[in-house]
N, C-alpha and C positions, 0 to 999 in steps of 0.2 A: 635947094641949098645953092646961094651965088659962091662964085670962087674964093671970095674972101673967107666967109664963114666955113668953107670947106677946109682952106689951108690952116685956119685956127683949130677946127675940129681935128684935122689929121695931126697937128703938131701937139694938142693935148693928148692924143691916142698915143703918140710917140713916148711923151714924157711919162705917161702912167704905164705904159709898158716898161719904158726903163727902170722906172721905180720899183716896179714889181719884180723885173729880173734882179735888180740889186738886193731886193729884199730876200728873194728867194735863195741867192747865193750866200747872203749872211746866214740864213736859217740852215743852208746846207753845211756850213762850216760849222755852226753851232751844234748841230746833231752829230757831226763827225767827232767834236769834243766831247758830247754827251756821251756818245756811245762807248768812248773808251774811258768813261768816269771822270773825264776832266770837267767836273761840274762847275769849278768857279769860272774857268775860261768860257764855257758854254753859257752860263748865266749873264756874263756881261753883254753877249750878243742878245740873248733873248730879252734882257730889260730894256735895251735900246729899241728893239722891235716892237716890244709892248709901248713903250713911250710914244712911238710914232702913230699909235691909235691902232695897231693891228691886233686882232683877237682871234684866237682859235682854241678849240679843245686840247689841242696837242701843246700849244704854247703854254697854256695855264699848268698843263700837266707836268711839263718839264721844269718850268721855273718852280713850282712848288717841290718837286722832286729834288731838285739842285739844292735847296734848303733842307729838305727832310733827311737826305742821305748824308748831309754833312752835320746833323743833329741841331740844326738850327730851326726848331720846330715853330717858335713864335713868328719867324720870318716867313714861313710856309703858309700860315693862316690866310692872309688875303688872297693868295693865289689859288688854294684849295676852296675858298668860299666863292671866288669868281666861278670855279670850275663847276661847284655843285649848283650854284644858283642858274648859270647860264646853260649848263649842258646836263641837267639832271637825268634826262632819259637816256643819255648817251654813254655816261662815264662807268667805267668798270667799278664794281662794288669796293674793290680794294681801296679806291680812293676815298671812299667813306669812312673806311678804317684810319686812314692816314690823317684825313681832316680831324676825325674824332680825336686821335692822339695829339694832334698840333693845337687843338682847342684847349686840352687839358694844360698845355704848356704855359697858357696865359689864364689858366684857373676858371676857364668858361666849363665848369663841369656839366650844368644842366643842358647846354647845347651839345656838349660832346655826348651825353648820354642819348639825347634825341637822334642824333646822326647814328649811333651804334644801333638804336632800334631799328632804323631804316636799313642799316647794314645787315642786321639779322633779318629782316623781311626779305631782303634781295638773295641772300646767300642761303637761308634755310639750315645748312648743316654745317656751317662753319663753327670750329671749335671756340674760337675767339667770341663769336657772338653767343655761343652757348654758355660760355663761362661768364659773360656778361649778364645774360638773362637770370641766371642762377644766382648772381650775387650783385643784385640791384643796389644793395645798401653797403657797397664795398667801401665808401668814405668813412661809414661808421665803424667798420671793422678796422680799417687802417688807422683811424683815430685812437681806437682802443689798443692797438699794436704799438702805436708811437710812444716816444719817450724812454724806450728801453735801452738807447745808446746815448752816449754824452760826448759831443765832438770836442776834440783837443786840438791844440795849436800845432800847426806843422808848418815849416818855412823853407823846405826844399824845393817848392815849385817854381817853375820857370815861366817866362812869357809865351812858352810854346805848348806842347801837348805832353803831360805826364800822367801816366796811368800803368794799370796791370801790376800791382805790387804783389809780391810773394815772399814767403819765408825761405831762406835757403837753409834752415835748421842748424846754423853756425852763429847766431845772433845778429844776422844781418838781413836786410830787406832789399830784394832786387825788384827794379821797376822799369818800365820802358819809358823814354822820353825822346822827343825830336828837338832837343836843345843843342845837340851837336856835341862835339869834344875838342880839345886842345885848339879852341878858339875858330874851328871850322865847321860849319853845317853841313850836313849831306845834300845832296840834289833835292831839289823841292819837289813834292809827290803832287801830280796834277789833280788828284782826286779833291783836296782841301787846300793846296798851295802851302803846306806846311813842309819842313824838312823831314827826311826819313827817320824812323826810330831805332834808337840804339838801346842796349840794355845797360843799367847803371846799378851800382850797388852802394849801400849806405849803412854804417853801423848803426845799431838800434839800441836805445835805452829802453829796457824791458819795462821798467816800472811805469813810464809815462808816454811811451810810443814816440819820444823825440827822436828824429833822424840826424845824423852827422852829414857833414858835406858829402854829397855823391860823387862817385868817380865810375869811370867806364868799367865795365866788366872785362877782366884781362882774359887772353886767349884769343881764339879764332871765331869766336861766336858772331861778334858784331861784323857787319859787312856794309857795303854802301847801299843797301837795300833795308826793308823793314825786319827788325826782330822785335818781338813783344811777348808778352804773357808766357811766363815760366812756370814750372813745377818741379820741386827738388825731392829726391829721396831723403828718408829720415836720417841717414848718415851724412847727407849734405854732398855726397861725391858723384851723384848722377843727376843730370838736369835735362827735362824735356822743354822745348821751347818753340815758338811759332816764328817762322821766318818766311818772306817771299821765296817762289819757287827758284832757289839759287843754289845748286848743289856743285861742288868742284869747280867753282868760278864760272859756272855755265848757267845762264837764265833761261828758264822754261816758260812756256806760255801754252794756254789751251788752243783749240782749233780756232778760235776767233781773234787769237793774239793777245789774250789778257793775261797777265802774270797774276796768278792766285797764291794761296797761302798753303804752307805744308808744316808739319810738325818734324822737328829733328830731336835727336839725342846727343848728349856729350858727356864727357866723364873728366873728373878733375884729376889733374896731374900737378902735385905740390899746390902752386896758386893760379894754375892756368887750365882754362877749359880746352880739351883736345878730342880726337877720335870722334869727330861729328859725322853723325850718320842720319839719313832720312829714314822714317818709319815705312815699313813694306805696305801700309794700306793707303799712303798718300796717293795722289792721283794729279796728272796735268789738267784733268777736265773738270775738277771740282776742288773747293778749298776744304783743308782738314786744319785745324787750328785750335788754339787755347786749351792746352792740355792741364789736367788736375789729376795728380797721382793720389791714390789712397794710401793712408797711413801705413798699411802693411806691404805696399808697394806691388799688390798684386792686380789692381785695376787701374786703368787709365781712362779718364772722362775727357771728352773734347767736344768740340762743336764741328759741324760740316754741313755742306748742302749736297752731300753725295746722293745718288738717284733715289733712295727711298725716303729722303727727308719730307716731312709734312709742309715745311715752310721755308723762309729764307734761310734759316739757319736751324738745326736740331741738335740735340745733345745726344751723344752716343758714349757706350763704354766697351772696353776691350780688355780681355784678360792678357796679364803680362806674366809669362811663365818664368820659372827659375832660371831658365838658361838664357832668359832675355829675349826669346822669341815671343810672339803675340797670336793670340786667337783671332777670330773674326769680329769685327765691330757689331755692336748690337744697339739699335735705336731704342732709346728709354721709353717710347711710347707715348700714347695720347695724354696719359696723366700728367706728362712734364711737357711735351712738345705741342706746339700749335702751328697754325698757319703763318704765324709772325716769326720773331726772332727770339731764339733761346740761344744763349751764348754765354761766354766766360764763366765756364763752371769753376768750383772750388769744393773740395771734399775736406770737411774738418776731420780732426782725430777721432771723434766720435762717430763719424760716418755720415755726418749731415751734407747734404748737397746744396750749397748756396750757387745761384746763377742769376743772370740778368735776363729779362724778358720784356717784351712789349706786347706779346700775345696774351698773357695773363693779366688780368685787370689791375691797373695800378693808377699812379698820379699823373702820369705823362711820360712820354718816351721811354726809356729802358728803366725798368724798376728792379731792386733785387729781391729775390724769394729764397724761401728755403724749404727744402722737403727732407723730412726725417725718416730714417730707416724703421720699419716696423717688424713685429716679430716674425712675419712670414719671409722676411728678407727684402720685400719690395719697398719702394720708397712711397711715402704718403703724398697726398696732393699738395701742392705748393703754397706756401703762406707768405703774403707780402710782410715784409720786416718793418715796414711802416717808417715814420719821419723820426729822426732827421736823416737817416741813411738815404731815404728816397725823398724825391722832390719832384717838381712838375717839369725837370729836364731829365737828360741821360744820366743814370746812376748805375755804375757797374764795377766789375773786378773787385768784388768784396772777399777779404780774407779775415780769419779770426783765429787768434791763439786761445784756445778754450781754458788753458791753465791762468793766464794773466788775464783773460778778458779785454786784452788790447788787439784792436785790429785796424785795417786800411781799406780803404775803397776809392773810386775815382768818379767825378761828376764833371759836368760842364755846365753846373749851376751859376746862376749870376754871382757876382761877388768874388770870384776866383782871380787867380793872377793871370793864367793862360787860357788856352783853347779847351783843354781837359786839366783838372788838378787833382792832386792827392789829398785826401783827408784822413785823420787818424780818429779813432774814437776808444771810448771804455764802455764796455757793455755794463749796464746796471741794473737789468732785470731780465728774467727769462722770457723769450718769446712765446706767444700764443702758438702751439704747434699741435693743436687737436681741435676737432670741430667740437664746439659746446653748443648745444641746444638744450632747451627746457620747454616744458608745457606748465603754466600756472593757469589758475581759474578759481573760480567761486561755486559752490553747489548750493542751490536755492530751491525753495518749495515754488513749483511751477505755477501755483494759484496765487498764493499770498505773497510771493517774491521775498519771503523771509530768508536769511542765511542759516544754512543747516550746520550745525556745529557737530563734529564727531561723526560725520557721515563718511563711510568707508569708500576710499577711492582706490582702485586697482588699475596698474598699468599691465598690459599683456601685449604680446607679440601678434603678428597677424594669424598665427594658429592657435590663439587664445591660450598660450602658455604664460603663466602669471611671471611678471619679472620684478615688480616692486608693488608695495602695498602701503598705504598711509591712511590717516584720518584727517579730516578738516580741522582747522584751528578754531578759536573762538570768534573768527570773523568769517568762518566758512571757507577759508582758503586751502588750497592745496599746491604741491610742486613736485614735478618729477625731472630728473635729468633724462637725456635723450640722445640718441646717436643720430648722426646726419643720415639722410636719404635712406630712411627705414620706415616702413609701416608699423603702426601701433593700434590698438584698441584701449581706449580709457572708459572704465565703467565704474559707476557711483551707485551705492546701496545704502540703504538706512532702513530700519525697522519702521513699519507702518508705511513704507513708500514701495512703489514699483521699482526695480533696479532700472537703470538706464545706460547706455554705452554709446560711444562716438568712434568712429574711425578716424585716426589722425596720420598723415604722412608727412614726415620732415623733409627738408629740402637740403640744398648743398651749401647754404649760406653759412659761414664760419662761426658766426657768433649770433645766434637767433632765439628769441622767446616767443613761443606759440601762446596765445591766449585762448582758452577753451573753457567757457562757462558751461556748467552742467544743470540741468533742472530735474527734479523728481516729483512724480505725481503721487498723491496719496493712494494707497492701495496695498499690494502685497498681502500676505496671508495673516498678519498680526491682527487679532481680534475676530477672525472669520472662523467659521465652522466648515472644516474641510472634511467631506465624507466620500466613500467609494462612489464612483459614477461622476463625480463633479470633473469638468474640463478645467484643467489647470490654466491652459491659456485664458480661458474666460475669467476666472478668478483673479488672474493677475493683469486683465485687461490687455492683453497682447494683441498686436496685429496677427492676422491669420498667416501661418506658414504656407507660402505658395510655392509651388514648382513650375518651370517652364514646361511647355508643350513637348510630350514624348521623352522628358528629361527626369532623371532622378538625383541630380547633384543638388548639393546645398548652395542656394543663391546668396549673395552677399546681404540682401535685406533680410532673408531668413536667418542668416547667422546672429545678427543682432537680437532677433526674438529668442533665438535657441538658447543664447547665453543667459538670458532671463530666467528661462527654465532651469538652466544649470545652476545659476546662483541660488534659486529656490531649493533645488535639491541639496545643494551644499549647506544651506542654512537650516533644513529640516531634514535630518538623516533618516527619520522613519517613513518618510513618504515614498511610495512605489507608484510608478505610472506604466500605463499601457498605451504605446504610440499607435495610433490607428491613421493609416495613410489612405487617401482617396484620388480617384481620377475623374475626369470628365467622361461623358459618354462617346466621345469621338474614338475611332477604332474599335476592334470588335472586342467582345466581353473578356476573352481569354487572355489577349494582350493587355487590356486594362488591369485585369486581376495581377498578372505578373508585374506590371510596371508599378502598381501600387505596393507590392510586396518589396520591389527594390527601393522604393521611396521610403518605406518603414524601415528597412536595414539600414539606409543611408542615415536617416535621422538618429536611429538608435546608436549607430557606430560613431557619429558625432558627439552626442551626449556623453557616452561612455568614455571615448578616447580624449576629447577636448576638455572635458569637465572632470574627468578621474573619478566618475561615478562607478561604484560597484555594479557589474553587469546583472546582478540578480534583483536589481531595483528597477531595471527598465525593460519591459517586454514589448511585443508589437505584432502588428499583422496588417497586410494589405487588403482593402476592401473592394479594390476596383471601383466600378461605377454603381454599386449597390446601394449607396447612401448619399444621393445627390441632394443638395440644399436648396435646388430651384427646379424648374420645369424643364431643363435642358437635357431631357432623355434622347434615346435614339431618334433619328429623323424629325427633331424638333429643331427649327431654325432659331440658332442663339448667336449672339456677338461673341467676339473672342474674350471680351471682359466677363460677360456671363458664364463661359465656359471655364474661365479661370477660377471662378469662385469654387468650384467643385475640385480643383487640384490643390489638395490641403492635407494637413495633418493635424490631429487632436491629440490630446495629451491627457488621458482619462485617469483619475486617480483610483487606483486599486487597493491602497492601504494608507 
C-alpha cells in the first residue's frame, strides 16, 4: 500500500470509527430513556439510528416495544415483523406473543394465529398458548357474543387521555383524565408524553348515560402525579383509588429508581375527600393498582405484579374486615390470570368480575372479559364480552349498572377524540356466560346406509351412568347437550341390530357442536333362537373381551363390548349368563387359575354395577389355561398376539 492509499484508508477508518462512536453514544442515551420508561424520547433516537441503516435484534425489539407499551400496536407491527423475520432463532418467545397481538390490531388474524402456533411450540406450557390452542375458533365465539351492547353518544372526552370510569353511588361518574384543570396541565409523563392524570367527576343522567360537564374531584386526592381508577362503597362515603407512590408529599421509588403505583383509601367529609391513607399491602418494589370493591364492601379486588404474579400483572382479592383492616391478598389463580396482563377489575352488584386482559384470547390488545360466580363460590372461566365493547385495539375499564343496564368503558380505538376515550353503552341482551357444547348425528344401517328412525340413543358418563336418552327423528337424527371438558359415551341401539357405542370427549371451546354419526350392524337377538350353552358374545358378534398380560382390569376397548352385553341383558330381563375367564399358558398353572378368577370377578362386577343388573343373573368362574383356543400351551413358542387370543372372557347363556 502506497502512502497516499494508506492515508485515505486511515482517514476512512477514523471516519467510520467516529460514526460508530457517535451511534453508540446515541443508542446509549436512548437506552437510558427506555430503561426509565421514557418510550417516546427513546423511540425518536432509535428511529434515527434505524433510518441510517443500522439493524440489530435489540434495536428492533425496543422500537417495537416503545409502540407496544404505549398501546400503538399497529405501529409495532413492522418492527416485530423485522424482528421475527431476521432473528427467528434468537428472539425470546414473548416477542412472538407481542407480534401476534399487534397483528390482530390490523386484523391480520390468520397470520396472528400462525404466530401463536409457533409461540405454543416454543413455550410448551404457557397458559396463553394453551388458551389459544383450546379455543381455535375464538373469532366464531366472539361473533356469537357480539351485539349485546349498543354504544351511546358521549361528549365529555378531551384530546388527552380519559378512562377508568366508576360509579360513586351518588348519581355521578368518576373518571381519570390527563386534560388538566383550571387551564393548566400537569407535568408531562415521560412514558407517553401525556400530562399526568387527575380524577374528575361528572353528573350522570341515569336513563341514557349522558354525562354533564366534568369537574375536578374536590379534596386532597389529586396531586401533581397520577391518580386513576377508583372504586366506591355503596354509601359513597369511602373511595379506594390508584396513585403514584406519593404519600404525605413524599415521592417513593423502588431500588431501580422507578416510581410505581399504590392503592389509597379516603373518606368523604361533606363534599371533600380527606383522611387519605395508603393500604398496608402496598410496596415500593411492585405496583398495586386499580381497586374494585365488592357490593357488600367485604372484598377488594386489584391488579399487581407482586412476587407471586404469573404475568405482567395479575388480579388479586383481599378481605376487608369490619374494622377497616385487611386480610392477606390472594392471587385469583390460573383460571383468571395468565402470563400476560390481567388488569382493571370491576365487580358488579351481582358479583360478576369484569376485567381487561391480553392473555386470554381476544381481538387484539386488551379485551374486556367477564367471569361469573359459580355455586361453589369460585369464579367461572372468563368469557370475552364481544363487539362493540371489544375491538382490535385496547379496550378496558368496563363498568356496568345492572339495574339500568347503562355502563361505560375506555378504548384507544380509531375514531376517538384523544389518546384514550370514554364510551357509554346500553346492554341489550344477556352475555353467553356458560360453556355450551352439543353432540348431533345421524344413526344409519352400516350396510345399506339407510337412516334409522326411532333408534334409541343413550348418553352416558365415563362410568356408564345414564345421563340422557332420546330416539332418532324421521331423518335418523339425534342431539344431546354436553358440558365442556368432559368425557362421555354415546350408545345407539335398535331391535334387530347390534348395539354400538363411541367414546366422546368435549373440549374447552365455549360454543361448539360435535358431529358424531353412529352405524348399526344387523344382528342382536331378535329372531334368533337363544339356548343354554350359547356364547352371547358370538350371538351378538362382539369383539373378543381381552385382558392385558398379568392384569385383571377392564380395558377401554373391552368396556365398549361389555356395554353391548349390558344393553342386551337390559333388553331381555330373563337371560342369565355365566362369565368364563381364561388366561394364556405363560406363568404357572396355579397363578393363571387365580388370575382368571380375578378377571371373572372383575367382569361380573362391571356388568352388575355399571349396568345395574341383578347379581342373580350373572355368575362366573376362572378357568386359567385349561381351555386354550390355539396351540400355545406350556413350552410352545408363540407370539404375543397368539398368546393374547387366550386372555379372554366368554358369556355363556345358562337360561
